Backbone bond lengths (Angstrom), bond angles and torsions (degrees), N, CA, C in turn:
res aa  C-N    CA-C-N  psi(-1)  N-CA   C-N-CA  omega(-1)  CA-C   N-CA-C  phi
1 M - - - 1.472 - - 1.526 109.43 -
2 E 1.343 117.23 131.46 1.447 121.09 -179.67 1.528 110.74 -68.64
3 K 1.350 114.55 157.32 1.462 119.41 -176.10 1.527 111.80 -58.99
4 E 1.368 116.66 -44.67 1.458 118.20 -176.85 1.530 111.71 -66.46
5 E 1.373 116.30 -22.17 1.454 119.20 179.54 1.522 110.95 -78.11
6 W 1.351 116.74 -47.72 1.458 116.32 -176.65 1.520 112.42 -80.68
7 D 1.349 118.04 -11.57 1.462 119.33 172.78 1.526 111.49 -64.76
8 N 1.363 115.98 -24.79 1.456 119.97 -179.96 1.525 112.50 -77.60
9 W 1.345 116.42 -16.42 1.463 119.44 177.55 1.521 109.47 -76.94
10 T 1.311 116.00 145.35 1.464 121.04 175.48 1.520 108.79 -110.28
11 S 1.331 117.20 124.49 1.459 119.89 177.94 1.520 109.49 -59.84
12 P 1.339 117.48 140.98 1.459 119.93 -176.32 1.523 112.71 -64.01
13 V 1.333 115.23 145.26 1.458 120.95 177.23 1.522 110.00 -73.32
14 E 1.331 116.01 -30.31 1.458 120.08 178.00 1.526 109.70 -145.21
15 F 1.332 114.77 160.22 1.460 121.77 178.00 1.521 109.17 -114.03
16 L 1.329 114.88 160.15 1.456 121.60 175.71 1.516 108.53 -111.15
17 L 1.330 116.81 117.48 1.459 122.18 177.58 1.526 108.56 -88.74
18 L 1.333 116.59 118.67 1.464 119.00 -178.81 1.520 112.45 -69.95
19 G 1.321 116.96 -26.34 1.463 119.89 179.05 1.514 112.60 80.22
20 L 1.339 116.01 -159.27 1.461 121.30 -177.26 1.518 112.90 -80.20
21 S 1.318 116.26 -19.16 1.459 119.60 -178.03 1.512 109.48 -145.85
22 N 1.307 116.54 153.86 1.458 121.56 177.58 1.519 112.43 -93.14
23 I 1.318 117.19 8.51 1.461 120.97 -179.80 1.525 108.74 -70.67
24 P 1.322 119.76 118.86 1.466 121.91 -173.43 1.516 113.67 -84.92
25 K 1.311 118.23 54.56 1.455 120.98 176.90 1.523 108.72 -145.59
26 P 1.322 118.96 158.16 1.463 120.26 -179.77 1.527 111.41 -56.91
27 Q 1.301 115.56 131.10 1.462 120.98 -177.31 1.528 108.58 -102.12
28 V 1.328 115.31 75.25 1.467 121.51 -172.81 1.526 112.68 -61.32
29 P 1.326 119.85 -44.63 1.470 118.66 179.15 1.531 112.78 -59.36
30 L 1.350 115.96 -42.64 1.463 118.56 178.09 1.525 111.26 -66.26
31 F 1.330 116.77 -35.82 1.462 120.88 176.66 1.525 110.81 -61.14
32 L 1.336 117.16 -47.66 1.467 121.11 -177.94 1.527 111.25 -65.39
33 L 1.351 116.12 -40.94 1.466 119.83 178.66 1.522 110.76 -64.36
34 S 1.341 116.45 -46.66 1.464 120.82 -178.85 1.521 111.61 -66.32
35 L 1.326 117.15 -38.49 1.462 120.68 177.89 1.517 110.99 -63.27
36 M 1.332 116.81 -43.03 1.456 120.97 178.69 1.525 110.46 -63.07
37 I 1.339 116.24 -44.91 1.468 120.47 179.33 1.529 110.48 -61.41
38 Y 1.328 116.24 -43.28 1.462 120.70 -178.52 1.533 111.23 -63.67
39 M 1.331 116.41 -45.40 1.466 120.30 -179.13 1.521 111.40 -64.29
40 V 1.337 116.52 -43.30 1.469 120.13 179.21 1.524 110.57 -65.30
41 T 1.345 116.43 -42.76 1.469 121.00 -179.98 1.517 111.54 -60.48
42 V 1.328 116.76 -50.03 1.464 121.10 -178.16 1.528 110.67 -65.68
43 F 1.324 117.23 -46.58 1.467 120.49 -178.19 1.531 111.30 -62.18
44 C 1.340 116.48 -48.24 1.465 119.96 -176.05 1.529 111.80 -66.67
45 N 1.339 117.15 -39.49 1.460 119.10 179.10 1.519 112.19 -70.86
46 I 1.333 117.39 -36.81 1.469 120.18 173.83 1.525 109.58 -62.68
47 F 1.331 116.13 -39.94 1.467 121.08 177.76 1.530 111.20 -58.39
48 I 1.342 116.24 -44.06 1.467 120.54 178.69 1.527 110.66 -62.94
49 V 1.338 117.34 -44.92 1.471 121.73 -179.65 1.521 110.70 -60.80
50 V 1.329 116.98 -47.80 1.468 121.46 -179.55 1.524 110.27 -62.19
51 L 1.333 116.49 -42.19 1.456 120.96 -179.65 1.524 111.11 -61.52
52 V 1.327 116.45 -43.12 1.466 121.00 179.67 1.525 110.93 -65.25
53 V 1.328 117.53 -35.73 1.461 121.50 -178.20 1.524 111.69 -73.28
54 V 1.340 117.40 -44.00 1.468 120.01 -170.45 1.526 113.86 -88.04
55 D 1.329 118.28 -25.05 1.464 119.88 -176.96 1.531 110.41 -94.21
56 R 1.316 116.96 116.87 1.465 120.68 -175.44 1.529 112.43 -67.50
57 H 1.349 117.92 -22.45 1.454 120.30 178.30 1.536 111.83 -69.70
58 L 1.327 115.67 -17.75 1.462 120.26 179.82 1.526 112.43 -99.74
59 H 1.335 116.85 9.61 1.466 120.67 178.49 1.531 109.31 -83.71
60 T 1.323 114.67 65.74 1.464 122.76 178.77 1.528 107.79 -129.61
61 P 1.340 117.51 159.94 1.471 119.21 179.82 1.524 114.07 -53.51
62 M 1.329 116.85 -41.20 1.459 120.24 -178.39 1.522 111.61 -56.64
63 Y 1.338 116.71 -42.87 1.464 119.92 -176.92 1.522 112.59 -84.30
64 V 1.321 117.38 -19.95 1.470 119.69 169.62 1.529 109.07 -65.41
65 F 1.346 115.74 -44.17 1.461 119.56 175.65 1.527 111.00 -61.36
66 L 1.330 116.00 -43.61 1.461 120.52 -179.10 1.524 111.48 -63.69
67 G 1.335 117.19 -41.11 1.461 120.83 178.63 1.516 111.42 -62.92
68 N 1.327 117.13 -43.39 1.464 120.70 177.45 1.528 111.20 -66.12
69 F 1.323 115.90 -36.85 1.464 119.53 178.11 1.532 110.58 -63.59
70 S 1.319 116.89 -38.91 1.467 120.83 178.15 1.532 110.89 -66.00
71 I 1.332 116.83 -38.19 1.474 120.28 176.64 1.526 110.04 -62.17
72 V 1.335 116.33 -43.56 1.463 120.17 178.15 1.523 110.62 -60.61
73 E 1.331 117.09 -41.89 1.465 120.94 -178.63 1.534 111.02 -63.00
74 I 1.333 116.79 -40.32 1.471 120.66 177.90 1.526 110.08 -62.06
75 C 1.326 116.61 -48.80 1.473 121.38 -179.03 1.518 111.36 -66.30
76 Y 1.321 116.06 -40.74 1.464 123.33 -178.94 1.525 110.39 -59.21
77 T 1.342 116.03 -49.29 1.465 120.94 -179.98 1.519 111.21 -67.92
78 S 1.338 116.79 -38.99 1.470 120.88 -177.60 1.524 112.22 -69.55
79 T 1.322 117.49 -17.37 1.460 120.77 176.51 1.530 111.77 -70.66
80 I 1.334 116.24 -29.69 1.469 120.96 -172.47 1.528 113.64 -111.70
81 L 1.342 116.70 -47.11 1.460 119.65 -167.77 1.528 115.61 -65.52
82 P 1.329 121.43 -43.20 1.473 118.99 -178.92 1.525 112.99 -55.91
83 R 1.339 117.29 -43.23 1.469 119.57 178.96 1.525 111.08 -66.78
84 L 1.339 116.78 -36.78 1.457 121.04 178.41 1.523 111.18 -66.38
85 L 1.332 116.89 -38.45 1.463 121.06 178.44 1.524 111.24 -62.58
86 V 1.327 116.00 -41.22 1.477 120.26 178.34 1.517 110.36 -61.12
87 S 1.336 116.51 -43.24 1.472 119.77 -177.73 1.525 111.50 -67.19
88 F 1.332 117.77 -35.01 1.455 120.72 177.64 1.525 111.63 -64.03
89 L 1.324 115.54 -38.96 1.457 120.13 -171.55 1.518 113.40 -88.19
90 T 1.319 118.14 -34.20 1.472 121.01 -170.70 1.527 114.22 -113.19
91 E 1.332 116.99 -7.08 1.475 121.91 -175.12 1.528 112.58 71.30
92 D 1.339 118.51 -1.16 1.468 121.35 -179.96 1.525 108.46 -81.45
93 R 1.334 116.11 103.72 1.466 121.02 -177.97 1.520 112.49 -107.24
94 N 1.319 116.42 11.55 1.462 120.01 179.77 1.525 110.56 -80.31
95 I 1.325 115.11 143.22 1.463 121.49 175.37 1.531 107.08 -139.80
96 S 1.317 116.92 134.74 1.463 120.22 -178.45 1.526 110.27 -66.03
97 A 1.334 116.00 157.32 1.463 120.58 179.30 1.531 110.56 -60.22
98 Q 1.360 116.00 -41.15 1.465 120.00 177.91 1.531 111.06 -65.81
99 G 1.348 115.30 -40.91 1.460 119.58 178.29 1.511 111.88 -64.48
100 C 1.335 116.15 -36.80 1.463 121.15 179.22 1.529 110.45 -65.98
101 M 1.325 117.57 -44.90 1.454 121.38 178.32 1.530 111.29 -65.05
102 T 1.334 115.67 -36.60 1.469 119.99 178.24 1.517 110.59 -65.21
103 Q 1.337 115.99 -45.14 1.471 119.99 177.96 1.518 110.75 -62.25
104 F 1.335 116.50 -42.71 1.459 121.71 178.56 1.528 111.25 -60.43
105 F 1.342 116.34 -42.44 1.464 121.12 -179.43 1.532 111.34 -63.29
106 F 1.331 116.59 -51.36 1.465 119.34 -176.45 1.525 111.84 -68.80
107 F 1.327 117.18 -35.80 1.464 119.72 176.39 1.524 110.35 -60.12
108 G 1.336 116.79 -47.82 1.455 121.19 179.22 1.517 112.26 -63.62
109 C 1.334 116.32 -39.47 1.463 121.53 -179.60 1.525 111.39 -62.63
110 F 1.332 116.78 -49.72 1.465 120.63 -177.04 1.526 112.04 -72.83
111 A 1.338 117.26 -34.13 1.468 120.26 177.60 1.530 110.13 -65.70
112 G 1.340 116.78 -43.19 1.460 120.52 178.37 1.519 112.02 -64.47
113 T 1.337 116.07 -42.94 1.464 120.66 177.94 1.519 110.70 -60.99
114 E 1.334 116.32 -40.13 1.464 120.66 179.91 1.521 111.58 -62.67
115 C 1.320 117.08 -41.41 1.468 120.45 178.88 1.527 111.37 -60.76
116 Y 1.333 116.38 -43.92 1.472 119.81 -179.85 1.523 112.17 -70.96
117 L 1.329 116.98 -35.31 1.467 118.95 176.88 1.522 110.92 -65.75
118 L 1.323 117.59 -38.29 1.463 120.34 176.14 1.528 110.45 -62.28
119 A 1.328 117.15 -37.60 1.466 120.63 178.30 1.529 110.90 -67.72
120 T 1.339 117.14 -42.46 1.469 119.81 179.88 1.524 111.02 -67.37
121 M 1.329 116.76 -35.69 1.467 119.93 177.23 1.524 111.14 -66.80
122 S 1.335 116.98 -35.79 1.463 119.85 177.29 1.533 110.58 -68.49
123 Y 1.341 116.95 -35.44 1.471 120.87 176.24 1.524 110.68 -65.53
124 D 1.334 115.97 -40.26 1.462 120.94 176.91 1.524 110.85 -60.31
125 R 1.347 117.76 -45.30 1.470 121.68 179.09 1.524 110.94 -67.78
126 Y 1.326 117.31 -34.47 1.465 120.97 177.10 1.525 110.74 -61.17
127 L 1.343 115.77 -47.41 1.465 119.20 178.90 1.526 111.30 -64.03
128 A 1.329 117.04 -40.72 1.468 120.74 -177.26 1.525 112.09 -65.15
129 I 1.337 117.71 -34.32 1.463 121.60 -175.88 1.526 112.06 -95.74
130 C 1.326 116.69 -41.65 1.466 120.63 -174.63 1.523 113.58 -91.35
131 Q 1.343 117.23 -24.65 1.466 121.37 178.55 1.536 110.29 -131.45
132 P 1.322 118.03 56.42 1.477 120.23 -172.71 1.530 114.13 -61.29
133 L 1.333 117.82 -35.58 1.460 120.68 -177.95 1.532 111.89 -73.13
134 L 1.313 116.69 -25.00 1.469 121.04 -178.67 1.532 112.16 -102.15
135 Y 1.339 116.54 0.83 1.463 119.92 -173.26 1.528 112.23 -57.04
136 A 1.325 117.12 -48.95 1.464 120.57 -175.25 1.527 112.11 -61.79
137 S 1.325 116.73 -36.16 1.461 119.15 -179.26 1.525 112.50 -81.41
138 L 1.331 116.50 -33.86 1.471 119.53 -179.02 1.533 111.68 -77.93
139 M 1.341 116.40 -46.23 1.458 119.96 179.81 1.535 108.49 -96.28
140 N 1.345 115.54 70.14 1.465 120.27 178.43 1.528 109.00 -85.91
141 W 1.338 115.52 174.14 1.460 119.83 -175.03 1.526 112.46 -66.54
142 T 1.330 116.13 -32.65 1.460 119.04 178.43 1.526 111.08 -62.35
143 L 1.335 116.56 -48.75 1.458 121.36 178.85 1.523 110.69 -64.15
144 C 1.311 116.59 -41.54 1.462 121.45 -179.83 1.531 111.07 -56.95
145 L 1.326 116.02 -50.22 1.464 120.27 -178.70 1.530 111.61 -68.28
146 Q 1.334 116.94 -33.78 1.470 120.27 177.21 1.523 110.82 -65.84
147 L 1.331 117.26 -39.84 1.463 121.15 178.84 1.528 111.42 -66.49
148 V 1.339 116.04 -40.43 1.470 120.12 178.20 1.528 110.40 -64.40
149 A 1.349 115.68 -49.75 1.465 120.08 -179.69 1.527 110.94 -62.28
150 G 1.343 116.98 -39.90 1.462 121.04 178.84 1.519 112.42 -63.16
151 S 1.337 116.81 -37.71 1.465 121.05 178.98 1.523 110.88 -63.85
152 W 1.339 116.36 -45.76 1.469 120.51 179.14 1.533 111.22 -65.35
153 L 1.332 116.26 -43.18 1.473 119.86 -178.64 1.523 111.95 -66.54
154 A 1.341 116.91 -36.98 1.470 120.47 179.33 1.526 110.33 -62.95
155 G 1.337 116.03 -47.31 1.460 119.41 178.72 1.519 112.26 -62.17
156 L 1.348 116.56 -42.80 1.464 121.49 -179.27 1.524 111.85 -65.17
157 L 1.328 116.89 -46.65 1.461 121.41 -176.90 1.520 111.86 -64.00
158 M 1.318 116.30 -47.82 1.462 119.74 -175.14 1.522 111.91 -69.89
159 S 1.320 117.17 -36.73 1.461 119.87 176.72 1.522 111.13 -68.18
160 T 1.328 116.88 -36.34 1.472 121.08 177.42 1.523 111.19 -61.69
161 I 1.336 116.79 -42.61 1.472 121.04 -178.97 1.528 110.61 -64.08
162 V 1.346 116.74 -50.28 1.470 120.39 -177.23 1.527 111.04 -65.01
163 T 1.344 117.23 -44.62 1.463 120.26 -178.91 1.522 111.16 -65.50
164 G 1.329 116.65 -37.13 1.458 120.17 178.87 1.517 112.19 -61.00
165 I 1.339 116.71 -42.89 1.469 120.42 178.27 1.527 110.27 -71.43
166 F 1.323 116.27 -40.72 1.467 121.09 -178.46 1.530 111.52 -61.64
167 S 1.329 116.39 -40.41 1.465 120.47 -175.96 1.528 112.60 -67.05
168 K 1.339 117.10 -16.57 1.467 120.72 179.81 1.531 112.66 -89.23
169 L 1.347 116.78 -5.38 1.458 119.76 179.73 1.525 111.22 -71.58
170 Q 1.321 114.98 154.82 1.457 121.80 175.15 1.523 108.12 -97.27
171 F 1.336 117.30 128.03 1.451 122.11 178.36 1.521 109.42 -108.47
172 C 1.329 116.25 137.12 1.453 119.35 -179.45 1.526 109.24 -146.93
173 G 1.321 115.77 174.50 1.452 119.58 -178.59 1.518 110.62 77.54
174 P 1.324 118.94 -153.43 1.473 121.19 -179.29 1.521 110.70 -64.95
175 N 1.326 116.29 142.46 1.464 121.01 -179.11 1.522 111.19 -99.14
176 V 1.337 116.31 29.10 1.460 122.48 -175.71 1.526 109.96 -95.44
177 I 1.335 116.83 122.20 1.467 122.79 176.62 1.523 107.75 -99.44
178 D 1.325 116.45 115.36 1.464 120.81 -177.69 1.519 110.48 -81.93
179 H 1.331 115.08 66.92 1.467 122.16 179.67 1.520 107.40 -164.14
180 F 1.358 116.09 176.35 1.462 118.28 178.23 1.529 112.01 -103.35
181 F 1.343 117.07 1.68 1.460 121.26 171.08 1.522 108.29 -153.55
182 C 1.321 116.08 170.38 1.473 121.24 -175.77 1.521 110.06 -81.68
183 D 1.311 115.87 85.38 1.458 122.27 179.12 1.527 109.83 -95.17
184 F 1.320 116.44 167.66 1.470 121.58 -172.56 1.532 112.75 -63.20
185 A 1.332 117.14 -56.51 1.467 120.66 -173.33 1.535 113.00 -61.96
186 P 1.343 119.61 -47.23 1.469 118.61 179.00 1.524 113.18 -61.95
187 L 1.336 117.50 -35.49 1.462 120.44 177.83 1.525 111.19 -69.64
188 L 1.328 115.95 -40.42 1.462 120.19 -178.33 1.532 111.13 -61.94
189 E 1.336 116.77 -31.98 1.459 121.01 179.46 1.530 112.29 -63.32
190 L 1.345 117.31 -23.41 1.460 121.39 -177.58 1.528 112.64 -91.19
191 A 1.325 117.62 -8.99 1.463 120.61 -177.05 1.522 110.72 -76.16
192 C 1.339 116.59 137.54 1.473 120.08 178.39 1.528 111.35 -115.88
193 S 1.322 118.01 1.81 1.467 120.33 174.63 1.531 109.14 -97.38
194 D 1.299 117.03 175.28 1.459 122.29 -176.36 1.523 110.55 -66.60
195 T 1.337 116.42 125.14 1.466 121.24 -177.52 1.529 112.21 -110.00
196 T 1.326 117.09 15.46 1.468 120.08 -176.16 1.525 111.86 -61.62
197 V 1.335 116.62 -48.52 1.470 120.86 -179.10 1.521 110.17 -63.51
198 L 1.333 116.44 -44.42 1.462 120.42 -179.97 1.520 111.04 -60.96
199 S 1.328 117.21 -44.22 1.466 120.77 -179.16 1.523 111.26 -62.79
200 L 1.332 116.91 -40.68 1.460 120.96 179.43 1.521 111.30 -66.83
201 V 1.334 115.99 -46.94 1.466 120.45 179.90 1.527 110.36 -63.38
202 T 1.334 116.68 -41.97 1.459 120.56 -179.46 1.522 111.24 -64.59
203 F 1.336 116.89 -37.73 1.463 120.48 177.35 1.524 110.30 -60.70
204 I 1.335 116.28 -45.04 1.472 120.53 179.18 1.521 110.91 -65.02
205 I 1.346 115.87 -43.90 1.462 120.76 -179.42 1.521 110.90 -63.47
206 C 1.337 116.83 -42.45 1.466 120.48 179.60 1.526 111.33 -62.24
207 F 1.339 115.34 -37.33 1.471 117.93 177.37 1.529 110.22 -64.95
208 L 1.339 116.58 -46.63 1.460 120.71 -177.34 1.520 112.19 -70.80
209 D 1.336 116.72 -33.31 1.456 121.19 -170.58 1.526 113.48 -95.53
210 V 1.334 117.23 -23.52 1.467 120.38 -176.73 1.530 111.39 -123.41
211 V 1.330 116.44 -55.90 1.466 120.16 -174.09 1.525 111.68 -66.66
212 F 1.343 117.24 -46.48 1.466 120.36 -178.61 1.523 112.36 -60.53
213 P 1.361 119.76 -52.55 1.469 118.23 177.92 1.521 112.99 -62.93
214 F 1.346 117.67 -30.08 1.466 120.28 177.39 1.528 110.28 -66.21
215 I 1.344 116.30 -44.08 1.469 119.93 178.64 1.529 110.35 -63.02
216 V 1.337 116.23 -43.05 1.465 120.61 178.18 1.527 110.36 -59.20
217 T 1.324 116.35 -46.86 1.470 121.65 179.16 1.524 110.56 -60.66
218 L 1.328 116.22 -44.27 1.466 121.38 -179.39 1.524 111.53 -62.15
219 V 1.333 116.91 -43.86 1.470 121.36 -179.70 1.527 110.89 -62.91
220 F 1.322 116.52 -45.08 1.469 119.66 179.94 1.526 110.91 -61.94
221 Y 1.341 117.80 -39.59 1.458 119.35 -178.78 1.515 112.79 -74.72
222 I 1.321 117.62 -28.53 1.463 119.62 172.21 1.528 109.53 -63.41
223 C 1.340 116.42 -42.83 1.468 120.71 177.14 1.521 111.16 -64.17
224 I 1.332 116.84 -42.09 1.468 121.36 179.91 1.526 110.81 -62.21
225 I 1.326 116.54 -47.68 1.462 120.58 -178.45 1.522 110.92 -64.51
226 A 1.341 116.73 -37.90 1.469 120.42 178.09 1.525 111.05 -62.34
227 V 1.332 116.95 -41.56 1.475 120.87 178.54 1.523 110.53 -67.57
228 I 1.335 117.08 -42.98 1.472 120.44 -178.89 1.531 110.71 -62.14
229 L 1.329 117.06 -40.54 1.466 120.53 -178.92 1.528 112.19 -66.50
230 R 1.345 117.33 -21.61 1.471 120.51 179.01 1.525 112.81 -85.52
231 I 1.330 117.01 -8.29 1.469 119.79 177.72 1.526 108.15 -69.13
232 P 1.349 118.70 127.76 1.470 121.20 -171.29 1.529 114.96 -69.82
233 T 1.328 118.38 -32.36 1.467 120.32 -174.62 1.527 111.51 -100.16
234 T 1.332 114.60 148.67 1.469 119.87 178.27 1.515 111.01 -64.57
235 M 1.348 116.11 -40.88 1.467 120.49 179.59 1.522 110.95 -62.93
236 G 1.310 116.54 -39.54 1.455 120.55 179.27 1.522 111.69 -65.45
237 R 1.351 115.87 -40.85 1.462 119.44 178.26 1.530 111.20 -65.20
238 Q 1.342 116.03 -41.08 1.464 119.73 179.46 1.524 111.45 -64.74
239 K 1.325 116.79 -39.84 1.460 120.65 179.84 1.521 111.11 -66.25
240 A 1.318 116.88 -42.26 1.463 120.46 179.61 1.530 110.68 -66.89
241 F 1.326 116.08 -41.75 1.460 119.27 -178.57 1.525 111.81 -68.05
242 S 1.335 117.07 -32.04 1.464 120.60 -178.45 1.529 111.90 -64.94
243 T 1.337 117.31 -24.48 1.462 119.99 -178.72 1.530 112.73 -75.42
244 C 1.331 116.60 -15.69 1.471 118.79 -178.50 1.524 113.35 -128.46
245 S 1.338 117.67 1.16 1.465 120.37 -174.63 1.524 112.41 -64.11
246 S 1.349 117.48 -40.86 1.470 120.21 -179.54 1.519 110.91 -62.26
247 H 1.329 115.84 -44.21 1.462 119.92 -179.77 1.524 111.47 -67.73
248 L 1.324 116.90 -37.34 1.463 120.89 179.29 1.527 111.01 -64.31
249 I 1.328 117.19 -41.40 1.463 121.26 176.81 1.524 110.06 -62.82
250 L 1.338 115.82 -42.34 1.467 121.31 -179.96 1.523 111.05 -61.49
251 V 1.326 116.57 -45.01 1.472 121.78 178.75 1.525 110.61 -62.45
252 T 1.330 116.73 -43.46 1.464 121.50 -178.47 1.527 111.34 -63.06
253 V 1.345 116.25 -45.91 1.467 120.50 -179.22 1.526 110.70 -64.46
254 F 1.343 116.68 -46.64 1.468 120.62 -176.28 1.520 111.99 -65.56
255 Y 1.339 116.37 -55.57 1.460 119.27 -176.22 1.530 111.70 -72.08
256 G 1.331 117.07 -32.32 1.464 119.89 178.71 1.517 111.63 -59.55
257 T 1.342 116.67 -51.04 1.466 120.24 179.94 1.527 111.20 -70.06
258 L 1.343 117.28 -37.77 1.466 120.72 -179.79 1.526 111.85 -61.54
259 I 1.322 116.71 -45.56 1.455 121.34 -179.36 1.528 110.89 -65.28
260 V 1.335 116.55 -43.41 1.464 120.13 -179.73 1.525 110.57 -62.09
261 V 1.352 116.84 -44.40 1.467 121.30 -177.78 1.521 111.23 -59.47
262 Y 1.330 117.50 -47.30 1.458 119.97 -174.17 1.525 113.52 -88.59
263 M 1.341 116.92 -4.04 1.462 120.18 173.28 1.526 111.26 -90.86
264 I 1.351 117.40 -21.52 1.462 120.91 -179.39 1.526 109.61 -73.08
265 P 1.320 118.22 125.94 1.473 119.80 176.92 1.531 110.54 -62.86
266 R 1.341 116.67 144.40 1.462 120.35 -179.73 1.533 110.24 -86.96
267 T 1.330 115.14 58.11 1.451 120.57 174.60 1.524 109.26 -82.81
268 A 1.330 116.00 162.62 1.466 120.12 -176.82 1.524 111.95 -58.08
269 S 1.331 117.10 -38.26 1.467 120.68 -176.35 1.523 112.99 -75.36
270 L 1.342 117.39 -20.67 1.469 120.25 -175.19 1.532 113.38 -107.71
271 R 1.326 117.73 -0.20 1.460 119.75 -175.45 1.528 112.16 -65.78
272 Q 1.338 117.20 -40.62 1.463 119.59 179.04 1.527 110.78 -63.93
273 L 1.346 116.91 -40.66 1.465 120.98 177.31 1.522 109.90 -63.16
274 N 1.335 116.44 -41.64 1.462 121.15 178.53 1.525 110.92 -59.06
275 K 1.331 116.47 -42.48 1.465 120.28 -179.22 1.521 111.39 -68.56
276 V 1.333 117.06 -38.92 1.468 120.59 178.78 1.526 110.24 -63.85
277 L 1.329 117.43 -44.44 1.464 121.17 178.45 1.529 111.07 -66.89
278 S 1.328 117.07 -36.00 1.465 120.67 175.61 1.518 110.46 -62.04
279 F 1.328 116.18 -37.13 1.459 121.15 176.97 1.528 110.18 -59.77
280 F 1.328 116.29 -39.53 1.459 120.10 -179.50 1.520 111.95 -64.58
281 Y 1.349 117.11 -46.98 1.472 116.78 -173.60 1.531 113.37 -82.53
282 T 1.344 117.61 -21.28 1.466 118.77 178.50 1.520 113.31 -94.30
283 I 1.327 117.58 -27.58 1.462 121.13 -174.67 1.525 112.44 -109.18
284 L 1.338 117.07 -44.13 1.463 119.75 -174.63 1.526 113.46 -86.45
285 T 1.350 117.22 -32.60 1.466 119.12 -179.59 1.529 113.24 -59.78
286 P 1.347 120.19 -41.70 1.468 119.22 179.50 1.521 115.02 -59.91
287 I 1.339 116.85 -21.63 1.463 118.90 179.20 1.528 111.36 -81.80
288 V 1.340 116.35 -18.28 1.463 120.92 -178.71 1.525 111.29 -69.04
289 N 1.350 115.88 -39.50 1.466 121.21 -176.10 1.521 113.53 -54.24
290 P 1.346 120.69 -59.73 1.468 119.55 -178.32 1.518 113.26 -65.57
291 L 1.335 117.52 -33.86 1.462 119.63 179.52 1.522 110.90 -65.17
292 L 1.342 116.71 -43.22 1.463 120.37 178.75 1.519 111.46 -62.48
293 Y 1.334 116.15 -48.38 1.458 119.47 -174.15 1.519 112.91 -77.42
294 S 1.333 118.44 -21.13 1.468 119.59 177.67 1.519 111.70 -88.30
295 L 1.346 116.35 -29.45 1.461 119.82 -176.47 1.528 112.71 -94.41
296 R 1.338 117.30 -26.35 1.467 120.69 -173.43 1.521 114.00 -109.62
297 N 1.326 118.49 -10.57 1.455 120.78 -173.41 1.521 111.47 -104.17
298 R 1.326 116.26 122.66 1.462 120.82 -175.83 1.517 111.95 -67.10
299 E 1.353 117.68 -38.36 1.455 120.05 -178.24 1.531 111.41 -64.59
300 V 1.340 115.80 -40.94 1.466 119.74 179.07 1.529 110.20 -66.32
301 K 1.330 116.83 -41.63 1.468 120.04 177.62 1.520 110.49 -61.71
302 R 1.335 116.55 -41.31 1.470 120.78 -179.87 1.519 110.60 -65.12
303 A 1.329 116.57 -41.57 1.470 120.37 179.32 1.521 111.21 -65.09
304 F 1.339 115.94 -36.00 1.456 120.70 179.70 1.517 110.85 -67.02
305 E 1.310 115.71 -36.54 1.464 120.30 -179.36 1.521 111.31 -73.67
């Protein structure tokens, strides 16, 4: 479309989120399920944060990372679920253009931070298992706080860049977003201006914000598993594996669903499946973190008692 043609289009003041279903009636069962998930997620993650703060036995780098991860999970879920709950109960699926960009920004910020925190947690477990004698000197408080601050800054910076470019796009045609939140691909489908720069920048950002920390996490766990397999006794292998099993499950669930969601083509026949899988990694994954660390971790159980 020529510049003078799309200059006549006016970007919509608000968008319509289709949600998980196109059924135009209140979806009470989904509302109750999502509300329960949201309450459990927020309560359990707040519980983990409070426990890490008040119990001096948990004042270690591993639990500083875990506490920050729980904060990210609370913010991550709160970016999406409250608006989704309203749409389930009231049928109001409209979201303002500013609100959509705001949701997009915070979603990207917290998702990016989560990827880097998972990488730093894997590095912490690598040092604890592969370099146990040097752990205290290598993973000191200065490095710990730098890794936490770096994770938050990386997510904030990269989301700011992408959202800044995205907000300058011209949107035209139908203002219907075929998703339950303002995600990148559904929004990009509505843009009628040139998206070449945005696509290039987003590709670079996705590599730095998702692929790079995933590769780092994968490399550390390959090293961890190699060391564990060399331990001569079964009891020794079980003890070493127990120190990283919760985090490994968390990484598998998060990246497994994330990769599947963004690898599925957004064809008409697969869009509903894409939205269902997106529901899993944005809504259900945050509840996995506190359950894993409260049910499988001896230190957390001891602190609770």
